[in-house]
N, C-alpha and C positions, 0 to 999 in steps of 0.2 A: 396666417396660422403659425404655430410654434414650429421651429425647426425639427426635421425628422432625423434622429440619430441612427435609424435603421435604414435609411435610403440607400439605394444602389451606390456602391463604391466606384471609383475611377480606375481600379486596378484590373478590371476585367472579371472579377469573381462575380457570380450571380448574387443579386441582393436578396434580403429577407422579405417575404410578403408580409408586411406590417399590418395590413388590413385583416389578414386572416387570423393573426395572433390576436389582434384587438377583439375582433368578433368572438373568437374562442374565450377570451378572458373576460368579457363583458359582464357576464352574471357574476363571476367572482368579485369584480371591482364593485358592483352594485350592492353585493352582500356586504362587503367592507364598509361602504358608506352607511348602510343601514344600521350596522353595530354602532357606529359613531353617532348616527342620529338618535337611536334609542337611548344611549347614554346622556346626550345633551338633553333630551326631553325629560328623562328621570332626574336630571340635575335641577331643571326648571321646576319640577314638581317635588323637589327636596326628598326624593327616594332612591337616589343613586348610591349603589353600594361601591366599596373600594374595589372588589374584583371586577365589576362591570366597567368602572372607570379605567382600571388598568388594561382591560381586554380592549376597550375603545382606543386607547393610547397606541396599543400595539398595532392595531389595524390602520390607524392614521400613518404610523411609521412605514408600514408595508406600501400603502398607497403613495407616500411621498417618493419612494424609490421607484416603483412601478410606473407611475405617471411621468416621471422625469425620463425615464428610459423610453417610453412611448413619444416623447417630444411635447407632452402636455405640461409645460414648465409652469404655468399659472396654477393648474391642478396640484402640481408638486408643492408649489408654495402654500397654497391653502391647507393641503394636508399636513405640511410641516407646522404651520401655525397651530392646527388643532392637536397635533402631537405634543407640542410644547405646553399647551394649555392642560391637556389631559395627563400628562406624565410629569407634572411639576412636583409631585409628591404631596400636594395639598388637596383636600376634598373640594370638589367643585360646588360653589354656591350658586344659588338661583340667579342672582344678578349677573355674574360672568357667564353662566350658562346661556342665558337670554342672548348675549352678544354673540356667542359661539354658534347659535342656531343659524344666523345669517351666513357664516362661513360654510356651515354644512350645506345650505341651499346652493351657494355659489359652487361648492365642490361637486355636488350632484349634477349640476348643469354641465360642468366641465366633462364629467364621466359620460353622460349621455349624448353629448355633441358628437356627431358622426366623424369617423376618421376618413380624411381623404384617400381614395384608392391609391396604393402604392404603384409607383411607375416602374418597378423593377421588371426586366423581362423575365419570361420563364427560363429556368435553367434547362439546358439540353444536355443529354448524355453524351460522353465522349465515345468515339468510335475507334475501332481498329484493334483492341486488345493489347497485350503486353508487348513493349518494344524494348529492344536491346541494342547497345553500342558496344562493339568490341574495339579496343585500342590495342593494335598489335603490328610491329613493323615487319613481321613475316606474313606476306599476304596469304600464303597457302594455309598456315596454321589459324589465321583469323577466318579464312573462308570456311574451314571444317566446323568452327564454332557456330557461324552463321547458319550453316546447313543443319546442324543439330538443333539451333533454336527454331529454324523453320518446321522441323519435324515436330516440334512441341506447339506449333500453331502460333509462333511469335513472329513480329517483324524485326529483322536485324540488319546491321549495316556495320562496315568495318572502317576504322580511321587508322592511318599509318602513324600519327604522331598526336601529341597532346594538343598541339595548336589546331590540327584538323579536328580533333574531338571537340574542342571548345567552341569551334565555329558551328559544328552540327548541333551541339547541345543548345546554343543560343538560337539556332533556327527552329528546332523542333525538340524540346527536351524528351529523352526516353525515360523509361521506367527504371532502367539500370544501366550501368557502365562496367564492363570488364576491362582491367588493365593487366597486361602481361609484364613479365619479369623485367624485361629490357627497358622499361620506362621508369624502373624504380629509382634510379640515381638522377633522373631529371629534376632541377630544383623547382620546376613549376607543378610537380606532382601534388605536394601539399596544398597549395593555393587552389588547384583544380579540384580536389577532393572536398576542400572547405566550400568551394562554390556549389558542388553538387548538393551538399548537406544543406546549404542555406536556402536553396530553392523551394518554393511552396507550390505543389508538394515536392518534397525533397527527392532527389534521384539516388537510388541505392548503388553502392560501389563495391566491386570485388577485386581484390589484388591476387594475381598468380605470380608467386615468387619462387626462387631456387631452393631455398630452405626455410620452411616455416617454423623456426624455432622460437623460444619465448620472447626473446629480444626483438626479433622482426614482427611478431604478432602484437606486441605492445606498442612498437613505433607505428604499425599500420593502424592500430585502433586510435593512437593519439592523433593521427593525421585525419581520422574520421572514416576509415574504411569499414564497411559493414561486415566483411568477412576476408579471410586469407586462405588461399589454396597453394599447395605445394606441387612443383613439377615433379614427375609428368602428371598433368592434368587433362584427362581425356575430354574431348568436346562434350559428351553426355554428362560428365561429373561437373563440368563447368555450368551448364544449364540447370542441373539439379540444385547446385549451390546458389545460383541466381533465384530460383524458385524459393528456396528456404528463406533467404534473406528478405525477399519481397513479402513472403507470408509473415515474417517476423516483424519487419519494420514498416511495412506498407498496408498492413490491414488497418482498419479503422481504429485510431486511439480512442480509448474510452474515458470519458469524464464522468465523474460522479458529483452531481450538484446537491448540496444539503441546504435547504432554505425552508422556513415555515411559511413563506409567502408563495401561495400556489401560482399567482400571476407571474411572479419573477421566475419561477422554474419553467413555465411555458416559454417565456422569452429566451432563457438560456438554452433550452432544448432547441428552439428554432434557429437561433443564431448560430450555435455550434454545430448543429445538425447540418446547416447549410454550407458549412465548411468541411464536411465529410467526417465529423467526429460521431462516434456512438455516445449518446448522452443518456445517463440513468439519472433519475432525480429521487430525493428523499426529503420528506417534510418532517419526520418524527426521528430525533436523534437517538431514541432508544433502540432503533433498528440499525444503528450505524455499523456495529461490528459485524453482524450477520450479513449486512449488504455489502461490506468491504470484501468478505470472504467469497460472496457469490459473484460479484461483479469483477474483482481484481482490477480496479481502475488505474490508468496511467497518471491520472491527475485528480485531485479533490478540490472543488470549489466549495468553500465553507462561509457561510454567513456569520458574521460576527455577533449579531444580536439575535438570539433565539431563546424561547422559554426553556426552562429546565436547565440542563447543562449548556452553558454558553460556548460560543466558538473557540474562545481561548483556552477553556478548560479541555475541551474535546482536542484541540491541536496538541496540547501538552501530552495528553494521554497517547495520542497516536505517535508522537515522537518517542515515547518511552517503549513502545512495542516494537521488538526487533523485527517483526513480520512487516510493519509499515512505516519503520523509522525513516526511510528515504523516499517515501511517497511525496511527490510535489504537492504542496498545499498553497493555493491562492484564496486569500480572503475576499469576500465581498462585504463593503461596509459603507453604511451612510454617513460615517464620521471619518473625515480625513485629517483630523487634527493631529499634530506631532505626537502628542501623548498616546493617542489612540494607535497610530502606526507603529510607534516604538513597541507598544505592548504586543502587537500582533507578531512583530519579528523576534520579539524576546520569547513568546510562546513557541516560536519554531516555524513561522510562516516563511514561504520562499518569495511570495509577492502579494500585492493587494490590488484590487480594482474598486474605486470609488463608485457608489451609487449616486445619482442615476448613471446607467452604464453608457460608456462609449463603446459600440460595438467593434470598432477597429482595434481599440485599445484592449478589449478583452480578448479577441482572437489573437492578436499578436502576443500577448502575454502568455496565453495558454500554449500556443505553438512553440514559442521560444523556451518556455519551461520544460516542456516534454522533450524537445530535441536536446537541450542541454543535459537533462537528466539521463537520457540514453546514451549520450557521449560519455558522460562521467561514469556510468554503469559499465560501459565497454572497457574503460581504462581501469577502473578499480576493483571489478569483480574477477579478474583473472590473476592467478597466483603465477609469478614469473617462474618459479623453480619447476613447475609442473606443467604449466599451460591449462590447468584446471580451475574451477571456481574457487575463489578464496575461501578461507574458513567461515568468514561471516556470510558470504553468499551461499555456501553449502548449508550452514545453519538455518537460513531462510527456507531453502528448498526442502530440507529435511523436516522442518517443522511443519510445512504445508502438506508434505506427504504423510506425516504421522497424523495429522488432523484428518485428511482424507481416509486413512485406514480406520480410524475410530469410527467415522460416519458410516463406512461401508462394512464395518465388522470383519475387516480383513487383517491378517498378520503382516508384520514388517520386521526387518531386521536392520540393525545398525551394526557395521563392521569397521573396525579400526585396524590399519596395517602399519607395520613399522619395518624399515628395511635397515640392515646393519652391515657394512657402513652405509649411510644414507647419502650417498653422492648424487647431486641434482639431475645428471643425465640418467641414471639408474632409476630414480625416484620418478622422473618424467616418463620413462618408458614403462614402468610398472602402472603408473597412473593411467597411460593410454590403454593398456590391456584390461585394467579394471573397468574402464569406461566402455570398452568394446563388448565386454562380457555382460554388461548390465543392460536391462531392458531400457528402451527410450525414455519411459516415465520415471526411471530411478534417478537418484542424485548422487554424484560422485565429485568430491573436492578435497580440498586441504583440511588438515586437522592440526590441532595444537602440537608443538614439539617436533615440527618437521615430519609429521605423519599424514597418511591418507585415510579418508573415510568414505564409506558408501552407504546409502540408505536404500535398502532393496524392498520395493512394495509387492505385497501379495506373496511372499515366500515365508516358509518357516525357518527356524534356526537350523534344523538339520538339513533342509534343502539348500540354504545358503552355504553351509559348511562344504557340502559336495561340490557346489559351483566355484567357491573361492579356492578349494584345493586343486581344482583343474586350472585355474588361473595361476596359481603358484608354480605348478608343475610346468605350465607352458612357458612361464618367464625363465625358469631354470633351464629347461631345454633350449630356448633361444640363446641364452647367454652362453650355454656349453657349446653350441654350434659355432658361435662367434669367437670361441676360445677366450672369453673375457673372464675378468676377475668378477666372479658371481657374488653378489651380497645375498645374505640370508634374509628370509622373509617370515614375519610372524604376524598373525591375524587374530584378533579377539572378537567375539560375536555376542551381541545381546539381542533378544527377541522381544517384540511387542505383540500382545500386551503382557506377557508373562513377567518380563523383567522391568516394565514400566511403560508409560504412554507418552513421555516427553523426551526431548533430545538430551536434556541435562542428565536425567536418571539413567537412560539408556547408554550415555557416554561413560558414565562412571562404572557401569556394569561391563561395558565392552573393554574398557581399559584394565579392569581386573582380570578378564579373561585374557587379554593381551599379555599381561605380566606373566601369566602360566604358560602361555605359548612361547614367550622368550626364554623362559627357564627350561622348556621342553627340548629346545635345540632348533636345528635348521628346518624351516619351512612348516612350522606347525601352525594349524588352524584350530583354535579352541572356542568352545561354546561355553557360556557361563553355566556352571553346575548347580546354581541355586534356583533355577527356574522350575516352575510346577507348582501344584496346589500346595497350600499349607505354609507358604513363605509369608513373611511379614510384609503387610501393605503399608509402605511409608510414604508420606507426602510431605513436602516442605512446609506448605501453608494450608490450614483448614480455615476457610471464611465462613462465619456464621452470621448473616445479615439478611433481612427480609427486604432491603431497599433495591428493586431491580436495577435502577439506572446506576446507582452507586456501585453496587456488586459487579455489574458488567464492566465498568470502568476499572475497578480494583483488580478483577481477574486477568484482564487483558494486560494491565500494567505488570502484574506478578508474572504472567506467562512470558511477557516480552523480555523480562530479566532471566528467563531460563529456570523459574521455580515451578515445581508442580503444584497444583492447586486442587482442592476439593471445595465446593460451595454448597452450603446448606442454608435454608431459610427458616428453620424452625429449631428452637431450643431443645425440644425433646428428641428430635432426630440427631442433634448433635451429641446429647447424652448417650443415646443408643448407639452411635458410632464409636465414640471414644472408649465405650466399655467393651468393645469387641477386642478379644486377646490379640489378634493379628494386626490390629491397626495402631499406627502411631503417627502423629503429626509433630514436625519439629516446632512450628510456631502455629499460633491460632489467633486469628482476628475474631473477637467476640463483641457483638453489638449488645448494649445493655437493653435496649428497648424492643425485645423480640416478642412476637405474639406467643401466647400460651406461657411456656417456661422462659422467664427473662434470663438475661445474660449473667446476672449475679447469682442466680440459682444454678445455672450451669456451672459457674466457677466454684461455687461451694460444693457441688457434687463431685467435681474433679479433684478438689483439694481432699475430700473425704476419701476417695478411691486411690489417692496417691498419684494421680495422672499428671500433676504439675512438676513432678520431677523429670518427666521426659518431654513435656510440651510447655514452651513458654507462651503464656497467653497475654495478647495486647488487647486491652479493652477499648471499644469505641462507644461513644455516647454523645449526644447533643446536650446532655446536662451534666456540664463539667463542674459541678459544685465540689467544695472541699471535701465534704463528708463522704461522698460517693467515691472519690478517687481514693481517700484513705481506706475505705472499706474494701475496695477492690485490691489494693496493694497489700493489706493485712492478710486478705484471704490467700494470697499468693500470686497475684497478677505480676507479670514481668514489667509491664508498662502500660500506659493510658494515653490515648489520643482523643482529643475533642473534635467533634464535627461542627462546622465544616472544616477540613483539614487539607493542608497542601500535600498532594500526591507525592512530591519528592521526599517530604518530611516522612510520610507514612512509610515509603519504600526503604527510607534509612533506618526506621525503627524496625522493620521487618527483617532487614539484613542483620541487625544486632541480635535479634531473636533467633534466627535461623543459623547464623555462623558463630554467635557468641558462646 
């Protein structure tokens, strides 16, 4: 029998029950064979349509990958031969179809042949709960942490040195290790932390240091520490910190697998699920953006060859979206040619795994990619001047919170704060006060120009103004008690939805309020005074296109670049909106082939009403003939883009229209 790539491994991890997966997938596999069989019979009878031939070729492609992963290499070879014949681009004639019928019969025999039962032993649950190792040269101090851990129901032990700790970890790896300050200068510390992170599952590490300044935090994160505590750190505080790190880093990582092959999704779910991953699967790319928001995966497995929007286009779109630009993406591909691999990496892939799958290869690449991304995030997302999230990390969090506020119908506030003079120690101290005053779900971080920002969820502008005035007064009082040279603080506030619903718009309004606060003098907190009914509703881009897949892609690309967007699917709705006195779009992407009122009619209406003086219109069409282009330009269109288009080219045209 063919070798089993899903057989139990020799590293002690539980194998995957291949027989159960095969039995669960058998009806799907037989349905795929039936699609191919019907196409071949239709070819013999000279009634095969191009769509049916294409569908059969796709099912053969899926079978080639699935059967190979199950170890049915002969079945995979037969499916690949059928795929090449059906997907050649030429209509299948009766003679060749007759020859393919023999391959279909052999393929069906391969699929119905029973799979030998897997010899993998059943996985058993681990016993004992959370375990903690405390590395501390002071026995009494270490003992108090052990007692606090025992009070939380944990098993804990103390090691007096890194050498003792390494021996204990090799004997029985704990869930977490706490290392006290006096181990900080040990040259073996960095290698030891690296060893903890490289274990599977990895061991969380927490450093307790004398002074947890920005430099020390950055150095600790670079070495791989999961958290840094500052002395004095009471035993209960140490245990709570360990619990937070374990909840953050040792909850199940979530993988979202996108593939139109149902059998393959079953395989991936079982393989990664056996390794402790939470796996979500998706077969329809039209639901990708909504699924990303709902699942918030740690890694995306993306099939390269799917109907509709292919994997490369989706990868490019994800990379252009600030919310998901750093999401690890691993391609699954039946083609491992140098050209195909180069195309995947050029589109933004982090790695690729060829089909048929090697289970160990898939697991290793997924684990390594998630661990590497987490380590990079710890290093890159901390602003050294304040110890808070960087501007980019803050924008990601703020965008997510604003999206949540829109969904829940709740208010939100963006506040931008500036200190004069903006010395790093004072900026960091005020940032800590700002973070302490905010709710756990709020976002606080760095802002452009050496400023700070906060996105406060579920509060109004007036409530935020009162809250931030208290923060400013407390900062002033603390500096006065310390007899310090006290900087002045100014804060500008913008509220959502009154001032906008995206970070870019709210940021501009908050900075306008900040300018007034700076002019007002010391410790002013100003709210934008243009809020309220009757103000102009301005968006950066109005998209008018009835193509759901393309529209979703464009909207996410625009939002990812910080532009506010409205999306309409009908020409008549567009005319009604642009005729409203309080509405203005800086740019408009207008599809020509709209249902009802077409795009050229919308453009003519806007020209008659004088709307093209304030809105630059970029026409989108699949019929890029010279006469149509000239007509749209003569009517007053700013630009013209033919479908299908490069997303990066379209974004460049939009930037010219919005900023020009």
